[in-house]
Every structure is written in C-alpha cells, then in structure tokens.
C-alpha positions in Angstrom: 21.0 13.4 -8.2 18.5 12.6 -10.9 18.4 8.9 -9.8 18.2 9.5 -6.2 15.4 12.1 -6.9 13.6 9.6 -9.2 13.7 6.8 -6.6 12.6 9.1 -3.7 9.8 10.5 -6.1 8.4 7.2 -7.0 8.2 5.9 -3.4 6.7 9.2 -2.0 4.3 9.2 -4.7 3.4 5.6 -3.8 3.1 6.6 -0.2 0.9 9.4 -0.9 -1.5 7.6 -3.0 -1.8 4.8 -0.6 -2.3 7.2 2.3 -4.7 9.2 0.1 -6.9 6.2 -0.6 -6.8 5.4 3.2 -7.9 9.0 4.0 -10.5 8.7 1.5 -12.0 5.5 3.0 -11.8 6.9 6.6 -12.9 10.4 6.0 -16.2 10.0 7.9 -14.5 8.4 11.0 -14.0 10.4 14.0 -10.2 10.8 15.1 -9.0 8.4 12.1 -6.6 11.2 11.1 -5.0 11.1 14.5 -4.4 7.3 14.1 -3.1 7.7 10.7 -0.6 10.4 12.0 0.4 7.8 14.6 0.9 5.2 11.9 3.1 7.6 9.8 5.2 8.4 12.9 5.7 4.8 13.7 6.5 3.7 10.2 9.3 6.6 10.2 10.6 5.2 13.4 10.8 1.6 12.1 12.3 2.9 8.9 15.0 4.6 10.8 15.7 1.4 12.8 15.6 -0.4 9.3 18.5 1.8 8.1 20.9 0.8 10.7 20.4 -2.8 9.8 20.0 -3.1 6.2 23.7 -3.9 5.4 23.8 -6.6 8.3 20.5 -8.0 6.9 21.6 -8.5 3.4 25.2 -10.1 4.4 23.5 -12.5 7.0 21.1 -14.1 4.3 23.8 -13.9 1.5 22.4 -11.2 -0.5 18.7 -12.3 -0.4 17.9 -10.7 2.9 16.4 -7.5 1.3 14.2 -9.8 -1.0 13.1 -11.6 1.9 12.3 -8.4 4.1 10.3 -6.7 1.1 8.4 -9.7 0.1 7.5 -10.2 3.9 6.5 -6.5 4.3 4.3 -6.6 1.1 2.6 -9.7 2.1 1.8 -8.1 5.5 0.6 -4.9 3.9 -1.8 -7.2 1.6 -2.9 -8.6 4.6 -3.6 -5.5 6.5 -5.0 -3.8 3.3 -7.6 -6.5 2.7 -8.7 -6.6 6.5 -9.1 -3.0 6.3 -11.3 -3.4 3.3 -13.5 -6.0 4.8 -13.8 -4.1 8.0 -14.7 -0.7 6.2 -17.4 -2.5 4.5 -18.9 -3.8 7.9 -18.5 -0.4 9.2 -20.4 1.3 6.2 -23.3 -1.0 6.6 -23.4 -0.1 10.5 -23.3 3.6 9.8 -26.3 3.2 7.2 -28.2 1.4 9.8 -27.3 3.6 12.7 -26.3 7.1 11.0 -27.6 9.1 14.2 -25.5 7.1 16.4 -22.1 7.5 15.0 -20.1 7.9 18.3 -21.3 4.4 19.4 -20.0 3.0 16.3 -16.6 4.7 16.6 -16.5 3.2 20.2 -17.1 -0.2 18.8 -14.6 0.1 16.2 -11.9 1.2 18.5 -9.8 -2.0 18.4 -10.0 -1.5 14.5 -8.1 1.7 14.8 -5.0 0.1 15.7 -5.0 -2.0 12.8 -5.1 1.2 10.9 -2.3 2.5 12.5 -0.3 -0.7 11.7 -1.3 -0.4 8.0 -0.1 3.0 7.7 3.2 2.2 9.6 3.9 -0.9 7.6 3.2 1.1 4.3 5.8 3.9 5.5 8.3 1.2 6.4 7.9 -0.7 3.2 8.4 2.5 1.0 11.0 3.9 3.2 12.9 0.8 3.2 13.0 0.7 -0.6 14.2 4.1 -0.6 16.9 3.1 1.7 18.0 0.1 -0.4 17.9 1.8 -3.8 19.6 5.0 -2.5 22.1 3.0 -0.8 22.7 0.9 -4.0 23.1 4.2 -5.9 25.4 5.7 -3.7 27.5 2.6 -3.4 28.4 2.8 -7.1 28.7 6.5 -7.5 30.4 9.3 -5.8 27.9 11.7 -4.5 28.4 14.6 -2.4 26.1 15.4 0.9 24.6 18.4 -0.8 23.6 16.8 -4.1 22.4 13.4 -1.9 20.1 16.0 0.0 18.9 18.0 -3.1 17.9 14.7 -4.7 15.9 13.5 -1.6 14.2 17.0 -1.2 13.4 17.3 -4.7 12.1 13.8 -5.1 10.2 13.7 -1.9 8.5 17.2 -2.5 7.5 16.5 -6.1 6.0 12.9 -5.1 4.0 14.0 -2.0 2.8 17.1 -4.1 1.6 15.1 -7.0 0.1 12.5 -4.8 -2.0 15.3 -2.9 -3.4 16.8 -6.1 -4.5 13.1 -7.2 -6.2 12.6 -3.8 -8.0 16.1 -3.8 -8.9 15.5 -7.5 -10.5 12.2 -6.4 -12.4 13.7 -3.6 -13.7 16.6 -5.9 -14.8 14.6 -9.0 -16.5 11.9 -6.9 -19.8 12.2 -5.2 -19.7 11.7 -1.4 -21.5 8.4 -1.8 -19.3 7.0 -4.4 -16.1 7.9 -2.6 -16.5 4.7 -0.3 -16.9 2.5 -3.3 -14.1 4.1 -5.5 -11.6 3.9 -2.6 -12.7 0.1 -1.9 -12.0 -0.9 -5.4 -8.7 1.1 -5.5 -7.7 -0.7 -2.3 -8.5 -4.1 -3.7 -6.2 -3.3 -6.6 -3.5 -2.1 -4.5 -3.7 -5.1 -2.3 -3.5 -7.5 -5.4 -0.5 -5.3 -6.7 1.3 -5.8 -3.3 0.6 -9.5 -3.5 1.9 -9.8 -7.3 5.0 -7.8 -6.3 5.8 -10.1 -3.3 5.3 -13.1 -5.8 7.9 -11.4 -8.1 10.3 -10.8 -5.7 10.2 -14.6 -4.5 10.3 -16.0 -7.9 12.9 -13.7 -9.3 15.1 -14.2 -6.4 14.8 -17.9 -6.9 13.3 -18.7 -3.6 10.1 -20.0 -5.2 10.2 -21.5 -8.7 6.4 -22.4 -8.9 4.6 -20.8 -11.8 7.8 -18.5 -12.5 7.2 -18.6 -16.1 6.4 -15.1 -17.8 2.9 -15.2 -19.3 2.8 -12.1 -21.6 4.5 -8.9 -22.4 2.5 -5.9 -22.8 5.5 -3.3 -22.5 5.1 -2.7 -26.2 1.8 -0.8 -25.0 2.7 0.4 -21.6 6.3 -0.2 -20.2 6.9 -0.7 -16.5 9.5 2.1 -16.3 7.3 4.6 -18.1 5.5 7.3 -16.1 2.1 5.7 -17.0 3.5 2.3 -16.3 4.6 3.5 -12.8 1.3 5.0 -11.9 -0.8 2.2 -13.2 1.5 -0.2 -11.0 0.8 1.9 -8.1 -3.1 2.2 -8.4 -3.9 -1.0 -10.1 -0.9 -3.3 -9.6 0.1 -3.2 -13.4 3.1 -5.6 -14.4 4.0 -5.5 -18.1 5.7 -9.1 -17.8 4.1 -10.9 -15.3 4.7 -14.5 -14.3 2.0 -17.1 -13.5 2.6 -16.8 -9.8 2.2 -13.0 -9.9 -1.2 -13.4 -11.8 -2.4 -16.1 -9.5 -1.5 -13.9 -6.4 -3.1 -10.7 -7.9 -6.4 -12.2 -8.6 -6.5 -14.8 -5.6 -6.0 -11.7 -3.3 -9.0 -9.7 -4.9 -11.4 -12.9 -5.1 -10.5 -13.6 -1.5 -11.3 -9.9 -0.4 -14.6 -10.1 -2.2 -15.5 -13.4 -0.6 -14.8 -12.1 2.7 -16.8 -8.9 2.0 -19.9 -11.0 1.2 -19.2 -13.0 4.5 -18.9 -9.6 6.3 -21.9 -8.0 4.9 -24.2 -11.1 5.4 -23.0 -11.4 9.1 -23.7 -7.5 9.7 -27.1 -7.9 8.1 -28.0 -10.9 10.3 -26.9 -9.2 13.3 -29.0 -6.0 12.6 -32.1 -8.3 12.1 -31.4 -10.0 15.6 -31.0 -6.6 17.3 -34.4 -5.2 15.7 -36.2 -8.2 17.1 
C-alpha cells in the first residue's frame, strides 16, 4: 500500500502544482476556470483510454512503448507550456493597454482557450499514465488485495492534492497581485525546461538517443532525487541530481527559446499597439 500511495502522492502533487501555476497565471481571465475544468475532464478520459492499451503498447514496441509514449507526452507538454507562457505575455501587455476593455481581449483570445484545454488535458494524461504504469508494475510483482490497492490510491491522491492546494494558496497569499504573473511565468518556464530534460532523460536511458548521454555531474550528496526536497525541486524547477548532457542542453535550450519568443511577442504587441493608436 505504501508504494502505491507514494507513487500516487507524487503524481497527484505534480498535477496539483502544475494546475496551481496555470490557475495563478489565468486568474484574471474570465471563464478560464471552465476551460481548465474541461481540460481536466478530457485528460481523465484520455487517461482511461490509455489504461486499456498500456500493455498492448509496451508489447508492440518490444518493451520501449512506455518510454516512447511518456517522452512524446513530455515533449508535447513542453511545447504547450511554452506556447502558453508566450501567449500570456502578449495577453498581459494587452490587458495593461486596454484594462477597461477586458471582455474584448477575452473575445480575441478565444482560440487560445482551446490550447489551455489541451495543455491541462495532456498534463493530466501524462501524470495519470505514469500512475497507471508504475502502479501496474508494482501490482505485477506483488500480491495486493483490492481494498489495500484502493486505500493506497485514496491516501496518495488526497495527500498529494491537499499539499498542492496549500502550496497554491500560499503562493497567492505571499505574492502581491502584480507579481503573481511574473512568479508564475518563471515557474512555468522552469517546469517546461524540466519536462524537456525528463524527455531527454527517457530517450537516452532507453537507448533511443545516445547523443550527449554521458553524466555531467552528481549532486545527490547535497539533494537526492528520491528525497522529498529533491522531488519538489524536480517538479518546480526540473532539478536532476545526475543529469546527462542532453538533459542539460534540453533544459536550458527550452528556457532560452521561451525568452526569445517572449521578446518577439512583446515587440510585436508593442508595434501593433502603436499602429492602432495612429
């Protein structure tokens, strides 16, 4: 039960932290909560479908199906998070320029809401898929009764979501309103970099990519990956105690590209505003 509870706790904590950051970023946007809820529901549906095909997927790829699926989902989430950051930067500029006409800006951003739905859905799908794979692995080597199985899932999910909620409201409370957007943007960039690094780690460890696969350093003596601090740092900042070259490259390249596109977006928004004023 403890192993199952720990696995579910970790993944539910990650889900709640990611959703917390997304909620903080989109707090001032009308109806964004409805789209986030829709994304959660869609992710649950996709995860349920994935549960039926997990075994067939693994067998069809000779044991590397899970790695391919998880790395693909991580890359997709990295792209969607990056796109969301860039979109929100542009949106933030528009709100500052037209703060008395928020409804117009919401209307202009309707297409982006669907990207928000898919971002949340893929986040739920990825974490749920990892829960399914890990719990399936535990149950395949240990005899676990249905009651113990259910207890582990309930305890892990409840504790993970509660801790995530506490962290989320703590962020909202300690940060002034004008800093919430900046803090959330930084966190999302780090999270996107972490997903990119994790995808690179899966691809190199499975042997699918051997480029820059050598370990660069080992900081586990300071903070181990399996420690509670290490897990939280990994979720929030993408921390890895023993990264290889491709993971480090993926991490910093993702953050760099996000910042480059943010500057392009802000410059475009500024030029558009000047043209409209003329």
